[in-house]
C-alpha angles and dihedrals in degrees: 000000000000119000091243111048093192132010134200124219132164137212111191108304092349121095115199123203112193119192115211123153090157091251134044097336090239121188096245113166087260094054091049093050091044093054091042089056091049089053088055086064096048114096111251095192101054144017129023139269132237121198119194143158137221119284108290099014133063094169140317096206131243124005104273090197090065093042090054096042094088090231101131092186095054092047093050092048092049093049095046091047089049096047093047089051091049091051089051093051090046091053097036108148095232128051112283119208119196114208099196100206096185140324115012107191134166107335087009092063090048090050086060087053090056093060128093094220124018127199124184132205116234113244146094091308134124138210115214143159092206102171099114091048084059101053090259129124121221111244124225099260097063093029087062094048092048091053090062092054114028116082118247090234091060099033096105094042098044101038112019097031094038094221117189110229120200103238092248088059097045095093099077098054088049104252093116136022097207141355125216138176109289093240086058099045099101095038089055094043089053092050090053091042096051091049094049090047088069090067111115128260131255091004093071093052095044091053094044089050091051092048098047099036099104095039093048090051090055094047095047092045090053092049094047095045090046084213098133105034 
């Protein structure tokens, strides 16, 4: 594990958060808190945001060591912190571009669903919401987010049947918008990010808020009530 689980850099009006825990970029409580603190530093009235991982892995989801620890309180806390972070990314007031640098599994796949534009790197990678194949249900917060991204024709395959999509085939179900050669991933992400950074403030935020209002209410209600975690 690296000392810094995630870092924030910027190029012009584009902020870039890079996840790199040295392993699978799991959403441990520390990772979620680190990303949240970095988001505090990203301008919310101009520019755009790119979120990416290290080569070969975008994110493999929650920290399985905590899930298998038997500590119910620690598991509940990790999940709540992770879901709160995803809701924040989903409703971020400026455009969010996901540069999927490798495998996007479990919460990693749902993080893709939170972005406004998603670009994948070609390679032997999969995108998969694998919960039901691991004897886990999909709680309301991420279920609601996925409903706004995953196509209806792939809903049962992608979410209920937990199908693993090769990254080149992850566009049709709705996980990604495009796939490029791995060496071109950040170049293409920056092209999109620079374009979307020109969208007007506060008009972008107002429109996003109106579109997401009902979904966000269901997400936050479920997190607050803790009835689906």
